[in-house]
Every structure is written in C-alpha cells, then in structure tokens.
C-alpha positions as CSV (number, residue, x, y, z in Angstrom):
1,X,-1.6,51.6,-39.9
2,X,-4.9,52.1,-38.1
3,X,-7.9,49.7,-38.6
4,X,-6.2,48.1,-41.6
5,X,-6.1,51.5,-43.5
6,X,-3.2,51.8,-45.9
7,X,-1.3,55.1,-45.9
8,X,0.8,57.0,-48.4
9,X,3.8,59.1,-47.4
10,X,4.9,61.9,-49.7
11,X,8.3,63.6,-49.4
12,X,9.0,66.4,-51.9
13,X,12.3,67.8,-53.0
14,X,12.2,70.8,-55.4
15,X,15.2,71.9,-57.4
16,X,14.3,74.8,-59.7
17,X,11.6,73.6,-62.1
18,X,12.0,70.0,-61.1
19,X,10.1,68.3,-58.3
20,X,10.9,64.8,-57.0
21,X,8.3,63.1,-54.9
22,X,9.4,60.1,-52.9
23,X,6.3,57.9,-52.2
24,X,5.9,55.2,-49.6
25,X,2.9,53.0,-49.1
26,X,-0.2,52.3,-51.1
27,X,-1.9,54.4,-53.9
28,X,-5.5,53.5,-53.6
29,X,-8.9,55.3,-53.6
30,X,-8.2,56.7,-50.1
31,X,-4.7,57.9,-50.7
32,X,-4.7,59.1,-54.3
33,X,-6.7,62.3,-53.5
34,X,-4.1,63.0,-50.8
35,X,-1.3,62.7,-53.4
36,X,-3.2,65.0,-55.9
37,X,-3.8,67.6,-53.2
38,X,-0.2,67.5,-51.9
39,X,1.6,68.5,-55.1
40,X,1.7,72.0,-56.5
41,X,2.6,71.9,-60.2
42,X,3.0,75.7,-60.6
43,X,6.2,76.5,-62.4
44,X,7.3,72.9,-62.9
45,X,8.7,71.4,-66.0
46,X,9.6,68.0,-64.6
47,X,7.7,65.9,-62.1
48,X,9.4,62.8,-60.9
49,X,7.8,60.1,-58.7
50,X,10.3,57.9,-56.9
51,X,8.3,54.6,-56.5
52,X,11.0,52.7,-54.6
53,X,8.9,52.3,-51.4
54,X,5.4,52.0,-53.1
55,X,3.8,48.7,-52.2
56,X,0.9,48.7,-54.6
57,X,-0.9,50.9,-57.1
58,X,-4.7,50.5,-57.5
59,X,-6.6,52.0,-60.5
60,X,-7.2,55.2,-58.5
61,X,-3.4,55.6,-58.3
62,X,-3.1,55.1,-62.1
63,X,-5.8,57.8,-62.6
64,X,-3.8,60.2,-60.3
65,X,-0.7,59.7,-62.5
66,X,-2.8,60.2,-65.6
67,X,-4.1,63.5,-64.1
68,X,-0.6,64.6,-63.4
69,X,0.4,63.7,-66.9
70,X,-2.4,65.8,-68.4
71,X,-1.7,68.8,-66.2
72,X,2.0,68.6,-66.9
73,X,1.4,68.3,-70.7
74,X,-0.7,71.4,-70.5
75,X,2.3,73.3,-69.2
76,X,4.8,71.6,-71.6
77,X,6.2,69.5,-68.7
78,X,7.0,65.9,-68.2
79,X,6.1,63.2,-65.6
80,X,8.4,60.2,-64.9
81,X,8.2,57.3,-62.5
82,X,11.5,55.9,-61.3
83,X,12.6,52.9,-59.1
84,X,9.4,51.1,-60.0
85,X,9.2,47.5,-58.8
86,X,8.7,44.7,-61.3
87,X,5.2,44.0,-59.9
88,X,4.1,47.6,-60.2
89,X,5.8,48.0,-63.6
90,X,3.7,45.1,-64.9
91,X,0.5,47.0,-63.8
92,X,1.6,50.1,-65.8
93,X,2.6,48.0,-68.8
94,X,-0.7,46.0,-68.7
95,X,-2.8,49.2,-68.6
96,X,-0.8,51.0,-71.3
97,X,0.8,53.6,-68.9
98,X,4.4,52.4,-69.6
99,X,5.3,55.8,-71.2
100,X,5.4,57.2,-67.7
101,X,8.1,54.7,-66.6
102,X,11.7,55.5,-66.7
103,X,13.5,53.0,-69.0
104,X,15.4,50.2,-67.2
C-alpha cells in the first residue's frame, strides 16, 4: 500500500460461460473503475464475485456491481456475490442490493 492508497486484486477463473472473480482489498472510487475495466462479460451467463478477502465496499463499489448486474441482465445472465462478510453483507442489505448476495 503506497501513500495510504487502498488496492484491489482481481483473480479471474473462467469455466465455459461462467466467470469467478476473486477479489481482495477495497472497492472504492479509485479501485472500482479498475474492476469494471478488468472484466470482459462477452459470452458470459454467470458472473460470480468471491468476496472472501474484500475489506470494505464504498458506494462506488456498489455502483460497479449494479453496472455488472445491468450488463448481465441485458445478456440474460446472472451476477452473484459469495463469501460476503457480515459487515459487507449489512451494507448490501441496507442499500437494497441483497438480491446479488448468495443465500447463507
């Protein structure tokens, strides 16, 4: 971490028309554009974000997930978030984005 700047790491595993993105770090106004730019949705039917190592999600991160949801809806695909911590889960529930969360 340089000069207090938070980072996001994105590891992608594609299997046919399913893409699993393992995220690590923070989703904030600086890192959300990086996430949006890193993922190619072409040909996908299922987009899964593994949130196990995500420390915090700011509103810019929520907007990124909403954008992915809209793009996947347009191609009849789905977006799911898995391994979401309780603190991040509460953010999604409070903002009405709980439909993206995998059921416990």
